[in-house]
All heavy atoms as a GROMACS GRO file, in nm:
protein
  587
    1MET      N    1  -5.356 -10.410   3.945
    1MET     CA    2  -5.309 -10.274   3.932
    1MET      C    3  -5.429 -10.180   3.942
    1MET      O    4  -5.530 -10.200   3.876
    1MET     CB    5  -5.237 -10.258   3.798
    1MET     CG    6  -5.195 -10.117   3.764
    1MET     SD    7  -5.109 -10.101   3.605
    1MET     CE    8  -4.940 -10.113   3.657
    2LYS      N    9  -5.417 -10.080   4.026
    2LYS     CA   10  -5.521  -9.978   4.040
    2LYS      C   11  -5.493  -9.865   3.940
    2LYS      O   12  -5.383  -9.855   3.886
    2LYS     CB   13  -5.518  -9.919   4.181
    2LYS     CG   14  -5.550 -10.018   4.291
    2LYS     CD   15  -5.557  -9.944   4.422
    2LYS     CE   16  -5.460 -10.007   4.519
    2LYS     NZ   17  -5.453  -9.936   4.644
    3ASN      N   18  -5.592  -9.780   3.918
    3ASN     CA   19  -5.573  -9.664   3.830
    3ASN      C   20  -5.456  -9.578   3.878
    3ASN      O   21  -5.378  -9.530   3.796
    3ASN     CB   22  -5.700  -9.580   3.822
    3ASN     CG   23  -5.805  -9.640   3.732
    3ASN    OD1   24  -5.786  -9.747   3.674
    3ASN    ND2   25  -5.917  -9.573   3.720
    4SER      N   26  -5.445  -9.561   4.009
    4SER     CA   27  -5.336  -9.478   4.061
    4SER      C   28  -5.200  -9.541   4.031
    4SER      O   29  -5.103  -9.470   4.001
    4SER     CB   30  -5.352  -9.455   4.212
    4SER     OG   31  -5.356  -9.578   4.281
    5ASP      N   32  -5.192  -9.674   4.037
    5ASP     CA   33  -5.066  -9.742   4.002
    5ASP      C   34  -5.036  -9.726   3.853
    5ASP      O   35  -4.920  -9.709   3.814
    5ASP     CB   36  -5.075  -9.891   4.035
    5ASP     CG   37  -5.092  -9.917   4.184
    5ASP    OD1   38  -5.036  -9.842   4.264
    5ASP    OD2   39  -5.165 -10.013   4.218
    6PHE      N   40  -5.140  -9.732   3.770
    6PHE     CA   41  -5.124  -9.712   3.627
    6PHE      C   42  -5.062  -9.575   3.600
    6PHE      O   43  -4.963  -9.563   3.529
    6PHE     CB   44  -5.259  -9.724   3.555
    6PHE     CG   45  -5.256  -9.679   3.413
    6PHE    CD1   46  -5.207  -9.763   3.313
    6PHE    CD2   47  -5.299  -9.553   3.378
    6PHE    CE1   48  -5.202  -9.721   3.181
    6PHE    CE2   49  -5.296  -9.510   3.246
    6PHE     CZ   50  -5.247  -9.594   3.148
    7TRP      N   51  -5.121  -9.471   3.660
    7TRP     CA   52  -5.070  -9.336   3.635
    7TRP      C   53  -4.931  -9.315   3.693
    7TRP      O   54  -4.847  -9.247   3.632
    7TRP     CB   55  -5.169  -9.231   3.687
    7TRP     CG   56  -5.287  -9.221   3.597
    7TRP    CD1   57  -5.416  -9.257   3.625
    7TRP    CD2   58  -5.288  -9.176   3.461
    7TRP    NE1   59  -5.495  -9.237   3.516
    7TRP    CE2   60  -5.420  -9.187   3.414
    7TRP    CE3   61  -5.190  -9.127   3.376
    7TRP    CZ2   62  -5.456  -9.151   3.284
    7TRP    CZ3   63  -5.226  -9.091   3.246
    7TRP    CH2   64  -5.358  -9.103   3.201
    8ARG      N   65  -4.903  -9.374   3.805
    8ARG     CA   66  -4.769  -9.364   3.863
    8ARG      C   67  -4.667  -9.429   3.770
    8ARG      O   68  -4.562  -9.374   3.742
    8ARG     CB   69  -4.764  -9.428   4.002
    8ARG     CG   70  -4.631  -9.413   4.072
    8ARG     CD   71  -4.626  -9.462   4.216
    8ARG     NE   72  -4.718  -9.569   4.251
    8ARG     CZ   73  -4.832  -9.552   4.320
    8ARG    NH1   74  -4.868  -9.432   4.360
    8ARG    NH2   75  -4.908  -9.655   4.350
    9SER      N   76  -4.702  -9.546   3.717
    9SER     CA   77  -4.612  -9.615   3.623
    9SER      C   78  -4.593  -9.534   3.496
    9SER      O   79  -4.482  -9.522   3.444
    9SER     CB   80  -4.668  -9.753   3.588
    9SER     OG   81  -4.669  -9.836   3.702
   10MET      N   82  -4.702  -9.478   3.444
   10MET     CA   83  -4.694  -9.395   3.324
   10MET      C   84  -4.602  -9.275   3.346
   10MET      O   85  -4.514  -9.246   3.264
   10MET     CB   86  -4.834  -9.345   3.283
   10MET     CG   87  -4.924  -9.449   3.223
   10MET     SD   88  -4.876  -9.495   3.054
   10MET     CE   89  -4.925  -9.350   2.963
   11GLU      N   90  -4.621  -9.207   3.458
   11GLU     CA   91  -4.541  -9.087   3.486
   11GLU      C   92  -4.395  -9.121   3.512
   11GLU      O   93  -4.306  -9.047   3.470
   11GLU     CB   94  -4.603  -9.009   3.601
   11GLU     CG   95  -4.734  -8.944   3.560
   11GLU     CD   96  -4.806  -8.872   3.672
   11GLU    OE1   97  -4.752  -8.861   3.784
   11GLU    OE2   98  -4.919  -8.825   3.646
   12ASN      N   99  -4.370  -9.233   3.578
   12ASN     CA  100  -4.231  -9.273   3.601
   12ASN      C  101  -4.161  -9.310   3.471
   12ASN      O  102  -4.044  -9.281   3.454
   12ASN     CB  103  -4.224  -9.391   3.698
   12ASN     CG  104  -4.249  -9.349   3.841
   12ASN    OD1  105  -4.218  -9.239   3.881
   12ASN    ND2  106  -4.306  -9.439   3.919
   13GLU      N  107  -4.233  -9.373   3.381
   13GLU     CA  108  -4.172  -9.418   3.255
   13GLU      C  109  -4.163  -9.307   3.151
   13GLU      O  110  -4.062  -9.294   3.082
   13GLU     CB  111  -4.251  -9.536   3.197
   13GLU     CG  112  -4.190  -9.596   3.073
   13GLU     CD  113  -4.052  -9.657   3.095
   13GLU    OE1  114  -4.026  -9.716   3.202
   13GLU    OE2  115  -3.968  -9.645   3.004
   14PHE      N  116  -4.267  -9.225   3.139
   14PHE     CA  117  -4.274  -9.129   3.029
   14PHE      C  118  -4.269  -8.983   3.071
   14PHE      O  119  -4.267  -8.894   2.986
   14PHE     CB  120  -4.402  -9.153   2.948
   14PHE     CG  121  -4.412  -9.292   2.891
   14PHE    CD1  122  -4.502  -9.383   2.944
   14PHE    CD2  123  -4.329  -9.334   2.788
   14PHE    CE1  124  -4.512  -9.512   2.893
   14PHE    CE2  125  -4.337  -9.462   2.737
   14PHE     CZ  126  -4.428  -9.551   2.790
   15GLY      N  127  -4.270  -8.956   3.200
   15GLY     CA  128  -4.270  -8.817   3.247
   15GLY      C  129  -4.413  -8.771   3.274
   15GLY      O  130  -4.508  -8.824   3.217
   16SER      N  131  -4.426  -8.672   3.360
   16SER     CA  132  -4.559  -8.630   3.405
   16SER      C  133  -4.642  -8.569   3.293
   16SER      O  134  -4.763  -8.589   3.288
   16SER     CB  135  -4.549  -8.533   3.522
   16SER     OG  136  -4.477  -8.418   3.485
   17ARG      N  137  -4.582  -8.497   3.202
   17ARG     CA  138  -4.659  -8.435   3.094
   17ARG      C  139  -4.684  -8.531   2.979
   17ARG      O  140  -4.796  -8.547   2.933
   17ARG     CB  141  -4.589  -8.310   3.043
   17ARG     CG  142  -4.590  -8.199   3.144
   17ARG     CD  143  -4.531  -8.074   3.089
   17ARG     NE  144  -4.526  -7.973   3.194
   17ARG     CZ  145  -4.486  -7.853   3.176
   17ARG    NH1  146  -4.446  -7.814   3.057
   17ARG    NH2  147  -4.484  -7.767   3.276
   18TYR      N  148  -4.577  -8.594   2.930
   18TYR     CA  149  -4.591  -8.680   2.813
   18TYR      C  150  -4.680  -8.800   2.840
   18TYR      O  151  -4.750  -8.847   2.751
   18TYR     CB  152  -4.454  -8.723   2.760
   18TYR     CG  153  -4.464  -8.803   2.632
   18TYR    CD1  154  -4.518  -8.747   2.518
   18TYR    CD2  155  -4.421  -8.934   2.626
   18TYR    CE1  156  -4.530  -8.819   2.400
   18TYR    CE2  157  -4.431  -9.008   2.509
   18TYR     CZ  158  -4.485  -8.949   2.396
   18TYR     OH  159  -4.497  -9.021   2.280
   19SER      N  160  -4.680  -8.850   2.962
   19SER     CA  161  -4.763  -8.966   2.993
   19SER      C  162  -4.911  -8.938   2.966
   19SER      O  163  -4.983  -9.023   2.915
   19SER     CB  164  -4.743  -9.012   3.138
   19SER     OG  165  -4.781  -8.911   3.228
   20HIS      N  166  -4.955  -8.817   2.996
   20HIS     CA  167  -5.096  -8.782   2.975
   20HIS      C  168  -5.124  -8.758   2.827
   20HIS      O  169  -5.231  -8.795   2.777
   20HIS     CB  170  -5.134  -8.662   3.061
   20HIS     CG  171  -5.134  -8.696   3.207
   20HIS    ND1  172  -5.243  -8.753   3.270
   20HIS    CD2  173  -5.038  -8.687   3.301
   20HIS    CE1  174  -5.214  -8.774   3.397
   20HIS    NE2  175  -5.090  -8.736   3.418
   21VAL      N  176  -5.029  -8.699   2.756
   21VAL     CA  177  -5.043  -8.681   2.611
   21VAL      C  178  -5.052  -8.818   2.545
   21VAL      O  179  -5.139  -8.843   2.460
   21VAL     CB  180  -4.925  -8.600   2.553
   21VAL    CG1  181  -4.926  -8.601   2.401
   21VAL    CG2  182  -4.926  -8.458   2.606
   22LEU      N  183  -4.964  -8.908   2.584
   22LEU     CA  184  -4.962  -9.044   2.529
   22LEU      C  185  -5.094  -9.116   2.558
   22LEU      O  186  -5.153  -9.177   2.468
   22LEU     CB  187  -4.845  -9.120   2.592
   22LEU     CG  188  -4.803  -9.251   2.530
   22LEU    CD1  189  -4.754  -9.231   2.388
   22LEU    CD2  190  -4.693  -9.313   2.614
   23ALA      N  191  -5.142  -9.106   2.679
   23ALA     CA  192  -5.267  -9.174   2.718
   23ALA      C  193  -5.388  -9.119   2.642
   23ALA      O  194  -5.482  -9.193   2.613
   23ALA     CB  195  -5.290  -9.160   2.868
   24ASP      N  196  -5.383  -8.992   2.606
   24ASP     CA  197  -5.495  -8.930   2.536
   24ASP      C  198  -5.489  -8.943   2.384
   24ASP      O  199  -5.590  -8.925   2.317
   24ASP     CB  200  -5.504  -8.781   2.570
   24ASP     CG  201  -5.551  -8.756   2.712
   24ASP    OD1  202  -5.620  -8.843   2.768
   24ASP    OD2  203  -5.518  -8.649   2.767
   25SER      N  204  -5.370  -8.973   2.330
   25SER     CA  205  -5.357  -8.966   2.184
   25SER      C  206  -5.315  -9.094   2.114
   25SER      O  207  -5.343  -9.109   1.995
   25SER     CB  208  -5.258  -8.854   2.148
   25SER     OG  209  -5.130  -8.884   2.198
   26MET      N  210  -5.249  -9.185   2.183
   26MET     CA  211  -5.199  -9.305   2.115
   26MET      C  212  -5.306  -9.414   2.111
   26MET      O  213  -5.353  -9.460   2.214
   26MET     CB  214  -5.074  -9.359   2.186
   26MET     CG  215  -5.013  -9.477   2.111
   26MET     SD  216  -4.860  -9.537   2.186
   26MET     CE  217  -4.924  -9.626   2.324
   27SER      N  218  -5.343  -9.455   1.989
   27SER     CA  219  -5.437  -9.565   1.972
   27SER      C  220  -5.363  -9.697   1.995
   27SER      O  221  -5.256  -9.718   1.939
   27SER     CB  222  -5.495  -9.564   1.831
   27SER     OG  223  -5.574  -9.450   1.813
   28LEU      N  224  -5.422  -9.782   2.076
   28LEU     CA  225  -5.362  -9.911   2.108
   28LEU      C  226  -5.433 -10.019   2.028
   28LEU      O  227  -5.548 -10.053   2.057
   28LEU     CB  228  -5.373  -9.938   2.258
   28LEU     CG  229  -5.299  -9.836   2.346
   28LEU    CD1  230  -5.345  -9.846   2.490
   28LEU    CD2  231  -5.150  -9.856   2.335
   29THR      N  232  -5.366 -10.071   1.927
   29THR     CA  233  -5.429 -10.171   1.840
   29THR      C  234  -5.474 -10.294   1.918
   29THR      O  235  -5.575 -10.354   1.885
   29THR     CB  236  -5.336 -10.212   1.725
   29THR    OG1  237  -5.211 -10.253   1.778
   29THR    CG2  238  -5.314 -10.097   1.629
   30GLU      N  239  -5.401 -10.328   2.023
   30GLU     CA  240  -5.439 -10.443   2.107
   30GLU      C  241  -5.574 -10.423   2.175
   30GLU      O  242  -5.639 -10.519   2.214
   30GLU     CB  243  -5.337 -10.464   2.219
   30GLU     CG  244  -5.209 -10.528   2.179
   30GLU     CD  245  -5.119 -10.548   2.300
   30GLU    OE1  246  -5.166 -10.599   2.404
   30GLU    OE2  247  -5.002 -10.513   2.289
   31LEU      N  248  -5.611 -10.298   2.192
   31LEU     CA  249  -5.734 -10.265   2.264
   31LEU      C  250  -5.835 -10.202   2.169
   31LEU      O  251  -5.899 -10.100   2.200
   31LEU     CB  252  -5.704 -10.172   2.382
   31LEU     CG  253  -5.602 -10.224   2.484
   31LEU    CD1  254  -5.573 -10.120   2.590
   31LEU    CD2  255  -5.653 -10.353   2.548
   32ASP      N  256  -5.849 -10.261   2.051
   32ASP     CA  257  -5.946 -10.214   1.951
   32ASP      C  258  -5.926 -10.067   1.915
   32ASP      O  259  -6.023  -9.993   1.893
   32ASP     CB  260  -6.090 -10.237   1.998
   32ASP     CG  261  -6.122 -10.384   2.016
   32ASP    OD1  262  -6.070 -10.466   1.938
   32ASP    OD2  263  -6.198 -10.416   2.109
   33SER      N  264  -5.801 -10.025   1.911
   33SER     CA  265  -5.762  -9.888   1.874
   33SER      C  266  -5.811  -9.781   1.971
   33SER      O  267  -5.816  -9.663   1.937
   33SER     CB  268  -5.805  -9.855   1.731
   33SER     OG  269  -5.737  -9.939   1.641
   34LEU      N  270  -5.846  -9.820   2.092
   34LEU     CA  271  -5.880  -9.722   2.196
   34LEU      C  272  -5.751  -9.657   2.245
   34LEU      O  273  -5.645  -9.718   2.244
   34LEU     CB  274  -5.948  -9.789   2.314
   34LEU     CG  275  -6.086  -9.850   2.293
   34LEU    CD1  276  -6.127  -9.929   2.417
   34LEU    CD2  277  -6.188  -9.744   2.260
   35THR      N  278  -5.762  -9.534   2.293
   35THR     CA  279  -5.650  -9.475   2.365
   35THR      C  280  -5.653  -9.530   2.507
   35THR      O  281  -5.753  -9.588   2.550
   35THR     CB  282  -5.661  -9.321   2.371
   35THR    OG1  283  -5.774  -9.286   2.448
   35THR    CG2  284  -5.669  -9.260   2.231
   36ALA      N  285  -5.546  -9.509   2.581
   36ALA     CA  286  -5.543  -9.555   2.720
   36ALA      C  287  -5.653  -9.488   2.801
   36ALA      O  288  -5.722  -9.552   2.881
   36ALA     CB  289  -5.407  -9.528   2.782
   37ALA      N  290  -5.674  -9.358   2.778
   37ALA     CA  291  -5.777  -9.285   2.852
   37ALA      C  292  -5.916  -9.341   2.821
   37ALA      O  293  -5.998  -9.360   2.911
   37ALA     CB  294  -5.770  -9.136   2.818
   38GLU      N  295  -5.942  -9.370   2.694
   38GLU     CA  296  -6.071  -9.428   2.656
   38GLU      C  297  -6.090  -9.566   2.718
   38GLU      O  298  -6.198  -9.599   2.768
   38GLU     CB  299  -6.082  -9.438   2.504
   38GLU     CG  300  -6.092  -9.305   2.433
   38GLU     CD  301  -6.074  -9.315   2.283
   38GLU    OE1  302  -6.010  -9.412   2.234
   38GLU    OE2  303  -6.125  -9.225   2.214
   39ALA      N  304  -5.983  -9.645   2.714
   39ALA     CA  305  -5.990  -9.780   2.770
   39ALA      C  306  -6.017  -9.775   2.920
   39ALA      O  307  -6.099  -9.853   2.971
   39ALA     CB  308  -5.861  -9.856   2.740
   40LEU      N  309  -5.951  -9.685   2.991
   40LEU     CA  310  -5.977  -9.671   3.135
   40LEU      C  311  -6.123  -9.634   3.159
   40LEU      O  312  -6.188  -9.690   3.247
   40LEU     CB  313  -5.886  -9.565   3.196
   40LEU     CG  314  -5.741  -9.603   3.220
   40LEU    CD1  315  -5.659  -9.480   3.258
   40LEU    CD2  316  -5.729  -9.711   3.326
   41ASN      N  317  -6.175  -9.542   3.080
   41ASN     CA  318  -6.315  -9.499   3.095
   41ASN      C  319  -6.413  -9.610   3.064
   41ASN      O  320  -6.524  -9.612   3.117
   41ASN     CB  321  -6.344  -9.378   3.007
   41ASN     CG  322  -6.281  -9.251   3.059
   41ASN    OD1  323  -6.254  -9.239   3.178
   41ASN    ND2  324  -6.254  -9.158   2.971
   42LYS      N  325  -6.374  -9.705   2.980
   42LYS     CA  326  -6.461  -9.817   2.946
   42LYS      C  327  -6.447  -9.934   3.043
   42LYS      O  328  -6.512 -10.036   3.026
   42LYS     CB  329  -6.433  -9.864   2.803
   42LYS     CG  330  -6.483  -9.769   2.698
   42LYS     CD  331  -6.470  -9.829   2.561
   42LYS     CE  332  -6.528  -9.733   2.460
   42LYS     NZ  333  -6.648  -9.785   2.398
   43GLY      N  334  -6.358  -9.920   3.140
   43GLY     CA  335  -6.344 -10.023   3.241
   43GLY      C  336  -6.242 -10.132   3.210
   43GLY      O  337  -6.240 -10.234   3.278
   44VAL      N  338  -6.158 -10.109   3.109
   44VAL     CA  339  -6.052 -10.206   3.081
   44VAL      C  340  -5.955 -10.203   3.198
   44VAL      O  341  -5.925 -10.096   3.254
   44VAL     CB  342  -5.980 -10.171   2.948
   44VAL    CG1  343  -5.865 -10.267   2.922
   44VAL    CG2  344  -6.080 -10.173   2.832
   45LYS      N  345  -5.905 -10.317   3.236
   45LYS     CA  346  -5.815 -10.326   3.351
   45LYS      C  347  -5.688 -10.246   3.324
   45LYS      O  348  -5.625 -10.260   3.219
   45LYS     CB  349  -5.779 -10.471   3.380
   45LYS     CG  350  -5.897 -10.550   3.430
   45LYS     CD  351  -5.859 -10.693   3.461
   45LYS     CE  352  -5.983 -10.766   3.511
   45LYS     NZ  353  -5.954 -10.906   3.542
   46PRO      N  354  -5.648 -10.161   3.421
   46PRO     CA  355  -5.529 -10.078   3.403
   46PRO      C  356  -5.403 -10.158   3.368
   46PRO      O  357  -5.322 -10.112   3.287
   46PRO     CB  358  -5.514 -10.007   3.538
   46PRO     CG  359  -5.652 -10.005   3.593
   46PRO     CD  360  -5.716 -10.132   3.547
   47LYS      N  361  -5.388 -10.277   3.426
   47LYS     CA  362  -5.269 -10.358   3.397
   47LYS      C  363  -5.267 -10.397   3.250
   47LYS      O  364  -5.160 -10.396   3.186
   47LYS     CB  365  -5.267 -10.483   3.485
   47LYS     CG  366  -5.143 -10.567   3.462
   47LYS     CD  367  -5.137 -10.686   3.556
   47LYS     CE  368  -5.010 -10.765   3.528
   47LYS     NZ  369  -4.999 -10.882   3.612
   48MET      N  370  -5.382 -10.430   3.194
   48MET     CA  371  -5.391 -10.467   3.054
   48MET      C  372  -5.351 -10.348   2.964
   48MET      O  373  -5.280 -10.364   2.864
   48MET     CB  374  -5.534 -10.510   3.024
   48MET     CG  375  -5.556 -10.580   2.898
   48MET     SD  376  -5.731 -10.632   2.899
   48MET     CE  377  -5.726 -10.743   2.764
   49ILE      N  378  -5.396 -10.230   3.003
   49ILE     CA  379  -5.363 -10.108   2.928
   49ILE      C  380  -5.214 -10.078   2.940
   49ILE      O  381  -5.146 -10.049   2.840
   49ILE     CB  382  -5.446  -9.989   2.980
   49ILE    CG1  383  -5.595 -10.019   2.965
   49ILE    CG2  384  -5.407  -9.861   2.907
   49ILE    CD1  385  -5.685  -9.923   3.041
   50TRP      N  386  -5.162 -10.086   3.061
   50TRP     CA  387  -5.020 -10.060   3.085
   50TRP      C  388  -4.932 -10.152   3.001
   50TRP      O  389  -4.838 -10.109   2.937
   50TRP     CB  390  -4.988 -10.072   3.234
   50TRP     CG  391  -4.842 -10.071   3.266
   50TRP    CD1  392  -4.770 -10.173   3.319
   50TRP    CD2  393  -4.750  -9.964   3.245
   50TRP    NE1  394  -4.639 -10.136   3.334
   50TRP    CE2  395  -4.623 -10.008   3.288
   50TRP    CE3  396  -4.761  -9.836   3.194
   50TRP    CZ2  397  -4.509  -9.928   3.282
   50TRP    CZ3  398  -4.647  -9.756   3.187
   50TRP    CH2  399  -4.524  -9.802   3.231
   51GLU      N  400  -4.965 -10.280   3.000
   51GLU     CA  401  -4.885 -10.376   2.924
   51GLU      C  402  -4.895 -10.351   2.774
   51GLU      O  403  -4.797 -10.365   2.702
   51GLU     CB  404  -4.924 -10.518   2.961
   51GLU     CG  405  -4.880 -10.553   3.102
   51GLU     CD  406  -4.923 -10.691   3.150
   51GLU    OE1  407  -5.001 -10.759   3.077
   51GLU    OE2  408  -4.880 -10.730   3.259
   52ALA      N  409  -5.012 -10.309   2.726
   52ALA     CA  410  -5.028 -10.276   2.584
   52ALA      C  411  -4.942 -10.154   2.548
   52ALA      O  412  -4.877 -10.152   2.442
   52ALA     CB  413  -5.174 -10.249   2.553
   53ILE      N  414  -4.938 -10.055   2.636
   53ILE     CA  415  -4.854  -9.938   2.613
   53ILE      C  416  -4.706  -9.978   2.614
   53ILE      O  417  -4.630  -9.933   2.528
   53ILE     CB  418  -4.882  -9.829   2.718
   53ILE    CG1  419  -5.020  -9.768   2.694
   53ILE    CG2  420  -4.773  -9.720   2.716
   53ILE    CD1  421  -5.066  -9.674   2.802
   54CYS      N  422  -4.668 -10.061   2.708
   54CYS     CA  423  -4.528 -10.105   2.716
   54CYS      C  424  -4.486 -10.175   2.588
   54CYS      O  425  -4.377 -10.149   2.535
   54CYS     CB  426  -4.508 -10.198   2.836
   54CYS     SG  427  -4.513 -10.114   2.996
   55ARG      N  428  -4.570 -10.262   2.537
   55ARG     CA  429  -4.537 -10.331   2.411
   55ARG      C  430  -4.530 -10.233   2.294
   55ARG      O  431  -4.438 -10.237   2.214
   55ARG     CB  432  -4.639 -10.442   2.383
   55ARG     CG  433  -4.616 -10.566   2.467
   55ARG     CD  434  -4.706 -10.681   2.424
   55ARG     NE  435  -4.843 -10.664   2.470
   55ARG     CZ  436  -4.887 -10.695   2.590
   55ARG    NH1  437  -4.804 -10.749   2.680
   55ARG    NH2  438  -5.013 -10.677   2.624
   56ALA      N  439  -4.627 -10.142   2.286
   56ALA     CA  440  -4.632 -10.047   2.176
   56ALA      C  441  -4.515  -9.950   2.178
   56ALA      O  442  -4.468  -9.906   2.073
   56ALA     CB  443  -4.764  -9.969   2.181
   57GLN      N  444  -4.467  -9.918   2.297
   57GLN     CA  445  -4.357  -9.822   2.311
   57GLN      C  446  -4.221  -9.889   2.331
   57GLN      O  447  -4.122  -9.821   2.359
   57GLN     CB  448  -4.386  -9.727   2.429
   57GLN     CG  449  -4.504  -9.635   2.405
   57GLN     CD  450  -4.474  -9.536   2.294
   57GLN    OE1  451  -4.378  -9.460   2.301
   57GLN    NE2  452  -4.556  -9.536   2.190
   58ASP      N  453  -4.217 -10.021   2.319
   58ASP     CA  454  -4.092 -10.096   2.335
   58ASP      C  455  -4.024 -10.071   2.470
   58ASP      O  456  -3.902 -10.060   2.478
   58ASP     CB  457  -3.994 -10.068   2.221
   58ASP     CG  458  -4.045 -10.118   2.087
   58ASP    OD1  459  -4.109 -10.226   2.085
   58ASP    OD2  460  -4.023 -10.050   1.985
   59VAL      N  461  -4.105 -10.063   2.574
   59VAL     CA  462  -4.051 -10.050   2.710
   59VAL      C  463  -3.993 -10.187   2.747
   59VAL      O  464  -4.061 -10.289   2.734
   59VAL     CB  465  -4.161 -10.010   2.811
   59VAL    CG1  466  -4.106 -10.010   2.953
   59VAL    CG2  467  -4.218  -9.874   2.775
   60PRO      N  468  -3.866 -10.191   2.790
   60PRO     CA  469  -3.807 -10.320   2.829
   60PRO      C  470  -3.888 -10.388   2.939
   60PRO      O  471  -3.937 -10.322   3.032
   60PRO     CB  472  -3.668 -10.282   2.880
   60PRO     CG  473  -3.639 -10.149   2.820
   60PRO     CD  474  -3.772 -10.081   2.806
   61ALA      N  475  -3.903 -10.519   2.927
   61ALA     CA  476  -3.986 -10.597   3.021
   61ALA      C  477  -3.944 -10.576   3.166
   61ALA      O  478  -4.028 -10.579   3.255
   61ALA     CB  479  -3.982 -10.745   2.985
   62GLU      N  480  -3.816 -10.553   3.190
   62GLU     CA  481  -3.771 -10.536   3.328
   62GLU      C  482  -3.823 -10.407   3.391
   62GLU      O  483  -3.816 -10.388   3.512
   62GLU     CB  484  -3.618 -10.543   3.339
   62GLU     CG  485  -3.543 -10.439   3.262
   62GLU     CD  486  -3.505 -10.482   3.121
   62GLU    OE1  487  -3.555 -10.585   3.071
   62GLU    OE2  488  -3.424 -10.409   3.058
   63ARG      N  489  -3.880 -10.316   3.311
   63ARG     CA  490  -3.936 -10.192   3.366
   63ARG      C  491  -4.089 -10.195   3.373
   63ARG      O  492  -4.151 -10.098   3.417
   63ARG     CB  493  -3.890 -10.072   3.283
   63ARG     CG  494  -3.741 -10.050   3.293
   63ARG     CD  495  -3.696  -9.909   3.261
   63ARG     NE  496  -3.754  -9.849   3.144
   63ARG     CZ  497  -3.687  -9.820   3.032
   63ARG    NH1  498  -3.559  -9.848   3.022
   63ARG    NH2  499  -3.747  -9.762   2.932
   64TRP      N  500  -4.151 -10.306   3.334
   64TRP     CA  501  -4.297 -10.313   3.335
   64TRP      C  502  -4.356 -10.309   3.475
   64TRP      O  503  -4.469 -10.270   3.493
   64TRP     CB  504  -4.344 -10.440   3.264
   64TRP     CG  505  -4.331 -10.436   3.116
   64TRP    CD1  506  -4.252 -10.354   3.041
   64TRP    CD2  507  -4.399 -10.519   3.023
   64TRP    NE1  508  -4.265 -10.382   2.909
   64TRP    CE2  509  -4.355 -10.484   2.894
   64TRP    CE3  510  -4.491 -10.622   3.038
   64TRP    CZ2  511  -4.402 -10.546   2.780
   64TRP    CZ3  512  -4.538 -10.684   2.924
   64TRP    CH2  513  -4.494 -10.645   2.796
   65LEU      N  514  -4.282 -10.350   3.575
   65LEU     CA  515  -4.333 -10.348   3.712
   65LEU      C  516  -4.319 -10.212   3.778
   65LEU      O  517  -4.369 -10.190   3.888
   65LEU     CB  518  -4.263 -10.454   3.797
   65LEU     CG  519  -4.289 -10.598   3.755
   65LEU    CD1  520  -4.209 -10.694   3.842
   65LEU    CD2  521  -4.437 -10.632   3.762
   66GLY      N  522  -4.252 -10.118   3.712
   66GLY     CA  523  -4.237  -9.985   3.766
   66GLY      C  524  -4.129  -9.978   3.874
   66GLY      O  525  -4.061 -10.075   3.903
   67VAL      N  526  -4.118  -9.860   3.931
   67VAL     CA  527  -4.016  -9.839   4.034
   67VAL      C  528  -4.070  -9.881   4.170
   67VAL      O  529  -4.191  -9.879   4.194
   67VAL     CB  530  -3.971  -9.691   4.040
   67VAL    CG1  531  -3.902  -9.652   3.911
   67VAL    CG2  532  -4.085  -9.599   4.068
   68ASP      N  533  -3.980  -9.921   4.256
   68ASP     CA  534  -4.020  -9.958   4.392
   68ASP      C  535  -4.060  -9.831   4.468
   68ASP      O  536  -3.999  -9.726   4.453
   68ASP     CB  537  -3.905 -10.026   4.466
   68ASP     CG  538  -3.876 -10.164   4.413
   68ASP    OD1  539  -3.969 -10.226   4.357
   68ASP    OD2  540  -3.763 -10.211   4.429
   69ILE      N  541  -4.163  -9.846   4.548
   69ILE     CA  542  -4.212  -9.734   4.628
   69ILE      C  543  -4.187  -9.767   4.774
   69ILE      O  544  -4.223  -9.874   4.822
   69ILE     CB  545  -4.363  -9.711   4.604
   69ILE    CG1  546  -4.385  -9.676   4.458
   69ILE    CG2  547  -4.417  -9.603   4.696
   69ILE    CD1  548  -4.530  -9.674   4.418
   70GLU      N  549  -4.122  -9.674   4.841
   70GLU     CA  550  -4.095  -9.692   4.983
   70GLU      C  551  -4.225  -9.688   5.062
   70GLU      O  552  -4.309  -9.600   5.040
   70GLU     CB  553  -4.000  -9.582   5.034
   70GLU     CG  554  -3.862  -9.587   4.972
   70GLU     CD  555  -3.784  -9.709   5.015
   70GLU    OE1  556  -3.797  -9.751   5.132
   70GLU    OE2  557  -3.711  -9.763   4.930
   71PRO      N  558  -4.244  -9.781   5.156
   71PRO     CA  559  -4.365  -9.776   5.239
   71PRO      C  560  -4.364  -9.654   5.330
   71PRO      O  561  -4.256  -9.608   5.373
   71PRO     CB  562  -4.359  -9.906   5.319
   71PRO     CG  563  -4.222  -9.957   5.306
   71PRO     CD  564  -4.159  -9.893   5.186
   72LYS      N  565  -4.481  -9.602   5.357
   72LYS     CA  566  -4.493  -9.486   5.447
   72LYS      C  567  -4.481  -9.534   5.592
   72LYS      O  568  -4.524  -9.643   5.625
   72LYS     CB  569  -4.628  -9.418   5.429
   72LYS     CG  570  -4.644  -9.354   5.294
   72LYS     CD  571  -4.780  -9.287   5.283
   72LYS     CE  572  -4.795  -9.227   5.146
   72LYS     NZ  573  -4.927  -9.164   5.131
   73ASP      N  574  -4.422  -9.448   5.674
   73ASP     CA  575  -4.417  -9.479   5.818
   73ASP      C  576  -4.556  -9.462   5.876
   73ASP      O  577  -4.630  -9.371   5.842
   73ASP     CB  578  -4.320  -9.384   5.889
   73ASP     CG  579  -4.176  -9.409   5.848
   73ASP    OD1  580  -4.144  -9.524   5.812
   73ASP    OD2  581  -4.095  -9.314   5.853
   74SER      N  582  -4.593  -9.553   5.968
   74SER     CA  583  -4.726  -9.542   6.028
   74SER      C  584  -4.723  -9.459   6.152
   74SER      O  585  -4.634  -9.442   6.220
   74SER     CB  586  -4.784  -9.676   6.066
   74SER     OG  587  -4.724  -9.785   6.014
   0.00000   0.00000   0.00000
């Protein structure tokens, strides 16, 4: 998962505004109480952060992969 995929998943699940509030304010006990933003800045893999948020927020496992994105026409 790339950073852009992380943010797309966050925004799809939590909305464009709340996803950033959540990333900046929620301490993730799985990640030594870092926020998602802090963890990203420290180089923690985005997938690891995303899954920690999903568990902390009780996101159903079937939504962890995010929404399907249509490929762009070349």
